[in-house]
Structures are given as C-alpha cells and as structure tokens.
N, C-alpha and C positions, 0 to 999 in steps of 0.2 A: 884670440879675439872671438872665435866661434864658440869656445867654451864659455866665455864671459856672457856672450849674448844668450846662450842657452840657459844659463843660470838666471839671468835677468828676466827671461821670458817664462821661467818655470812658475807654475801656479802655486800661490801660497794659500794656506788654509789657516783660518783663525782658530786658535786653541783657547785663548783666554782674552777677555775684554773687561776692564775695570775702569770706572770713573772715580777719581779721587774726590772724597768729600770736600765741600767748600772750605772747611776749616782744617784741612790737612796741613800739618807742619811739614816743612821740607824734609824729605826722607829719600835716601838712595833708592833707585828703582829696583835693585836686586833685593833689598830688605823689604820694600813695599810688596813685591810679588811673593816673597816668602810668607808674608802674612795671609795671602789669599790662596795659594796653590798647595793643596794637601800633598804630602809625601815628596815635595820638590826639594832638591838640594841647592845650596847657594852656588855651587860650582856649575851645575847644569844651567841655572839662570844666567850666570856670568858668561858661560860659553854661548848661550843663545844670543845675548847682547853683542858679544864679539862677532858672531856670525851675521849680525844685522837683523835678527829676528825679533827684537824688542823695540816696539814703536811707541813713541809718546806724541800724541796729536799728529799721527801719521808720519812722523820722522824717526828714523832709526837713531837710537841713543846708546851711549856707553852705560855700563852697569853703575857708574858713579853719578849718573844724572840724578838730580834732586827733584822728586815728584812734588808738585804743588797742587793746591785746591783746583778742582775741575779739570785737571789733566786726564786725558783718556789714554790709558795704557793697554796696549795690545801685544800679545805674543802670537806670531805667525810662523808656521813651519811649512816645509815642502810636502808634507803628507797630511792627510785628513785626520781629525781626532778619532780615537778608537771608537767613540760612541757613534760615529757615522758609519763605521764598518760593522753593521749589525749582523750577527749570526743567529739563525734560528736554532733554538735548543729545546729538546723535549723535557720541559720542566713541569712538574705537577702544578696545576693551578686550581684553586678552590673556586669553582664557578657557581655563583648563587643563582644567576639568571642569564639567559642568552636568547636573543632573537636575531633577525637579519640586520638590525641597526645598532644594537647596543649589547654590551656584556657587563654584568656586575660581578666583581670578584672580591673574595675575602682574603686579603693579603696577610700572610703570616709575619710575625716579627722576625727581623733578621734579613728579610728579602728586600734588596734594593729595587726601586721601581723602574729606573731607567739607567743605562750605562753612563758612566761618568768617570772622572779621574780616579783611578784606583779600583774601579768596579766595571770591568769590561764584559763580564759574562755572568750567567746565573741570575740575571735580573728578570723582573716581571716582563719587560718588553721582549727579551730574548725568547721567553716562553710564549708570549702573545703572537709573535710573528711565525712561530712554529704551528700554532693552533689555527691562525687565521691568515689567509693570503691577502696581499694588497691592502694592508691597513692604511688608512689615511694618516698623514703626518701633520703636526701642528707647526707653528712658526719656529720652534726649536728642534724640528726634525725628530720628534719623539712619537713614533707610530701609536695611534689610538688614544693617546693621553690628553685629557682635558684638565686634569688636576692630578696631584700626587700626594702621598703621605710619606713621612720619614722612614728610613730603613728599619728602625727599631720600634716604630709604631705599627700596631696591627689594625686590621679592619677593612672597611668597604671602599672600593673604588669603582667608578663607572668608566668603561672603555668604549670609545666610538669606533664602529666598524665600517662606517661609510663617510664620505666627505660631507654629506648632508647632516649626518648625526654629529660630526665634529664641529661644524659651524653652529648648529642649533644648541648643542650642549655648552660650547665655549661661551656663547652669548648668555646662557643662563647663569654660568658661573660669574661672568663679568657683571651681569645685572643683579647678582646676589639673590636670585630667586630659587636657588637650590636649598635643600634642607640638609644640614650636617650637624650631627650630635656626636660628641665624644665623651667617653668616661675617662676621668683622670684621678689618680690618687696623688694628693699633694701634701707636702709637709705643713704641719701646724693646724690649729683649729680656726677655721675661717669664721669670723664673728657673725657676718650677715648670712641669712639663709639663702639669699640670692643677691645678684648684683651684676654690674656691667663694668668691664675693664676697657678703657679707651686710651689709646696712645700710639703714635706713629711707630712702626717697626722698620728698622734698617740694620745694615751690617754694623756690628760692633766696631768702634774705633780702636779698641784695645785688643780684642781677640776676633780675628776675621772668621773664625769657625762658628762664632755665636751671632745671634741677632740681639739687638738692644731696643729698649723702648725709649723714644724721644717724645716726651709729653708736650714740648713746645717747639716752635720753629718749623722750618721747611724740610728738615732731614727725615728720611724714612717715608713709609707709605701709611696712610690712614688705616687703622685696624681696630676692630671692635669685637670683643668676646663677651657673651652673656653666660652667666653660670648660675646653677642652683645646687645647694648641698643635698646629697642623697643619704650619706651616712657619716657619722663622726666617730673616730676611734682614738680619743684622747689626744694623741700627738700627730695624727694625720687625718685628712678629710677626703672622702670620696665625693667628687663633684661631677655634674653633667655640664658640659660646655656646648653652647650653641654658637657656631661661627657666623658672624654677619659678614666678615671679610675672610679672605683666605691667604694670609701672608706666610712666608717661610717661617717655620718654628713659632707660629703665632701663639698657640696655647702655652708652649714652653717658656717663651719670653715674657708673655703677659703675666703669668702666675709668679715667675721669679720677681718681676717688677713690683708686685704687691706683697712680696715677702712670703710666698707660698710655692717654692720651687717644687717641681714634680718629683715624686719619690723615685729614687735611683736613676735620676737623669744626670748621667756622668758629665755630659758637655756643659751643663748649667750648674753643677755643684751639688746636685741632689743625691749623689752617691755617698755623702757623709751624713752623720746624724745631725740634723738641724734643729730638732725639737726632742725633748724627753728628759731622761734622768742621766746621772753620771754612773749609775750602778752597772757593774760588770754584766750582771744578768740581763739588763736591758740591751746593752751593746751586743751581746750574743744573740738575743732575740731579733734585733734589727738585722744583724749579719745573716741570720737564717732567712729572713724575709728577702734580703738581697739575693740570696742563693736561689730561692724558688722563683724570683722575678729578676733575672739578670739584665734588665733594660728599663727604660723609663716607663712608668705606669700610665700608658696612654693608648686608648683604643677607639678607633672610628666606628661607633656602634650603629648609627642610623644614617641612611643616605636617601634623600628624596629629590626627584626631578621630574620634569614633564617629558614624556616620551616624544622624541623628535618627529615621529610620523603620525602616531595616533592622537597626540595631544593629551593623552591620559596621564594623570598624576600617579607616579609610581614611588613607593616607599619600601625600603629594605632595611632589615635589622639583622645584626649578627650577635651571637652569644659572646659573653665576656670570655676571652681565652683562658685556658687552664692555668697559665702562670700567674695572671692577675687574680683569678679567682682563689688560687691557693694562698696568695699573699693576703688577700682580703680576709680569708678564713682565719689566718694567723692573727690578724689585727682584731677581728671580732672576739676571738678567744681571749686575747690579751686584755681587751677592754672589759669583758665580763669579769675576768679575774681581778681586775683593778677595783671594781665596784664591790666585790665581796669582802 
C-alpha cells in the first residue's frame, strides 16, 4: 500500500501536449502520437499508455483509444523532459552585439536553437547559459529566447539578458513591431517582382513534421509574408522576405503553398528538381548545387528592434553565408551561359 501511495504522489512531468484538430478522423492514440513525436517507437508509446502515462482530456487511456477532434492528448512521465535539464556548454557563439540587456547572435546553419526531443546538447541555449549567468526564461522555459529560427536556417537572433528585456522584446514580437528580413532561394521563376502571401499556418494533417497553409477556416494561425524578387536565375529565384508574423516554418510553408518551395528544403520536398530540364548535365549541375548548400536556402539577414532600456531603434545585418553564396554563384554562372 505504501508503494502504491508513493507512486500516486510522485510528481509527473508533461513531455508532450497536443490538441487534435477539430476535423480529426478517429485514430488510435498510439498512431496519433507517432505522427507528432520524432524518433518515437510505437512500442514505447504503447508502454507509456500501459503505465498510465498517456492522458486524453486528463484521463489515462489505453493505446487503442480513438482520438477525436478537440481531444487534448498529453504524455506525462515521472522525470522532467531533457530540455528542462539544461547543461551549460562552452560552444562558440558568433556574437554581433552585446550590452547589459540584449545580445544579438548570428546563428550558423545546423545549430539547434534550444534543446528538444532528439537534441539535448550542443544547442544555442546550452552555449548561452555558459556565456551568461541567470538568463531569464520565457513561458516555455527557454532561457533568453524571445524568438527562434530553424536548425538549418542561418542568421540573426536577439537574446534577452534580463527579465525587463525579455518582457519588452516579447511584446515587440507580439505586437509585430520588429523588423525581420530573410533571403530565400526558391524553385521556379516568380512572376511578380513583389507580392504578399497570406494564409493561416498550422500543423499539417498528413505529415506532423510539416506546417501547412489553410487559406480558409479557423485552423492554423494568421500569417503574412511580404516578398520582393532580388535576382532571377532561370529556374530558381532569390527573394527577400519580410515577416509580418512569425509562425513556425512560415516562409517555408508559404512559398510551398504558392508553388515555389525553398531550394533544397528536404522537409518540404525542395531537395528534388522541381523546375528545369531533363538533361543529365542539368541534373548534375543541380546535384552540385545541393552539395555546396546541403540545407534549405534560407538566411535571417536583417533584424531590427527597439532597445528595451534606451528606446533606440537598432538594426543589424549579417552577410549571406558562404554555402548560400557559393550556390548563388553557380546559378549566376549557369544563367549567363544559358543566355549565350
């Protein structure tokens, strides 16, 4: 009896929390969670359900339970998530600017911003807590972070060093008063020299690792991306993107939605030849471009915000990284040769 009581009283930590889309077709909870949790096995999920650690609407369920629309599915375990067990690591950080309130860093491609499932060390946050003591945390317990960029996206991030800076910067991002410009190389020749992409962005109903655009209805969150063409290279286009909102994978999802998937964006199908010729020589050329740029062609180039203490408008720019520049040079050469 004492053992049972100790288990009942043991603190449980939430590891995952998902709300099923209103249009969710009935689906076994183990299959539902497989769609969400990277690197999870069905056996592990079924064992968690057997142990009473899978809850639907706060009630433990068996793995055969059928998830329906609006169900809240949680996985709770007796130990905290790895991302809550942050370890300071001496990781090189490219610091563009730093004072007592804020730090601006230029993140390299391949670096994860914060620990999460499958990435518990080597992240930017691990490096930040080594560099700065007592970083403030946001609502997701991510020290210093008020926004983030994807692992394979390079570019600028602002980090809050104090509680005051955290609150001030978070409000700027919420109010959309920050300036964020990205450079992206996308498949196809975009017809208009400039334009705006609008469409709610939410988790894909078919592939939980992707975001989809939902042009109508209540699903997803309002998202707006403005763009202008910088250079055209026959079968791909270099664009500057200005974010009005900051949704997960916003640029990647929006450009796929309009038929211009980001170049070499594997998660969204951009690692295949989507435009061009059937010649073997062209295929080899594109493969060479993929080799010099082994990630999605997306870079957070400009970041602007109001300083939390001085009220001064601050703007930072970063150079296009070598891998994207090398890819662009290849396309420039290809385009010139096409015209000759």
